[in-house]
C-alpha positions as CSV (number, residue, x, y, z in Angstrom):
1,M,0.0,0.0,0.0
2,F,2.9,2.3,0.7
3,L,4.4,1.7,-2.7
4,L,1.0,2.3,-4.4
5,T,0.6,5.6,-2.5
6,L,4.1,6.7,-3.6
7,F,3.3,5.7,-7.2
8,L,0.0,7.7,-7.2
9,L,1.6,10.7,-5.6
10,W,4.3,10.5,-8.3
11,K,1.9,10.0,-11.2
12,P,-1.6,11.3,-10.2
13,S,-2.8,10.7,-13.8
14,A,-2.9,7.0,-13.0
15,L,-5.8,7.5,-10.6
16,S,-8.7,6.6,-12.9
17,K,-12.4,6.6,-12.1
18,P,-12.5,2.7,-11.5
19,L,-9.4,2.9,-9.2
20,H,-10.9,5.9,-7.4
21,S,-14.2,4.1,-6.7
22,T,-12.5,0.8,-5.7
23,S,-10.1,2.6,-3.3
24,G,-13.1,4.5,-1.8
25,V,-14.7,1.2,-0.8
26,L,-11.4,-0.2,0.6
27,F,-10.9,2.9,2.7
28,E,-14.4,2.6,4.1
29,W,-13.6,-1.0,5.4
30,L,-9.9,-0.5,6.1
31,G,-10.3,-0.4,9.9
32,L,-12.2,-3.7,9.8
33,L,-9.3,-5.3,8.0
34,F,-7.0,-4.6,10.9
35,V,-9.3,-6.0,13.6
36,P,-8.2,-9.7,13.3
37,A,-4.5,-8.7,13.4
38,G,-5.0,-6.4,16.4
39,V,-7.0,-9.0,18.3
40,G,-4.2,-11.5,17.6
41,V,-1.5,-9.2,18.9
42,I,-3.4,-8.4,22.0
43,A,-4.3,-12.0,22.7
44,H,-0.7,-13.2,22.3
45,L,1.1,-10.1,23.7
46,E,3.1,-12.1,26.2
47,L,4.2,-14.6,23.6
48,I,5.2,-11.9,21.3
49,R,7.1,-10.1,24.1
50,N,9.0,-13.3,24.9
51,Q,9.7,-14.4,21.3
52,W,10.2,-11.1,19.5
53,I,13.6,-12.1,18.1
54,P,12.5,-15.3,16.3
55,I,9.4,-13.4,15.0
56,L,11.5,-10.6,13.7
57,V,14.0,-13.0,12.0
58,G,11.1,-14.9,10.4
59,L,9.5,-11.7,9.1
60,V,12.7,-10.2,7.7
61,G,13.9,-13.6,6.4
62,S,10.6,-14.4,4.6
63,T,10.4,-10.9,3.1
64,L,13.9,-11.2,1.8
65,L,13.4,-14.7,0.5
66,S,10.2,-13.7,-1.3
67,L,12.0,-10.7,-2.9
68,I,14.8,-12.8,-4.1
69,V,12.6,-15.5,-5.5
70,T,10.4,-12.9,-7.3
71,A,13.4,-11.1,-8.7
72,H,14.9,-14.4,-9.9
73,L,11.6,-15.5,-11.6
74,M,11.1,-12.1,-13.2
75,H,14.6,-12.3,-14.6
76,R,14.0,-15.7,-16.0
77,I,10.6,-15.0,-17.6
78,S,11.2,-11.5,-18.8
79,P,11.8,-11.2,-22.6
80,R,15.3,-10.2,-23.5
81,P,16.3,-8.3,-26.6
82,G,17.5,-10.5,-29.4
83,R,15.5,-13.6,-28.2
84,D,12.2,-14.9,-29.5
85,T,9.4,-15.9,-27.1
86,R,10.8,-19.5,-26.8
87,G,14.2,-18.3,-25.5
88,R,16.1,-19.0,-28.7
89,Q,18.6,-16.6,-30.3
90,S,17.2,-14.7,-33.3
């Protein structure tokens, strides 16, 4: 959501009518989307307080792993100049 906000601030012309109406509906219900996460944090606050290092390592590690895998896949499937769609040299 942060990257989308930055993009729309950088290029406001991308904010079309369908995107505007969809975002309006999401903003109306945004608070409700955070309720389950908030309840989970409050319900398990002591566990989070005792295990914050493994939780932080897991969050950072999984984020980095997903970025690396996504970058690798994008590199593999992106068309390259001088190659046809089957990966052969032209």
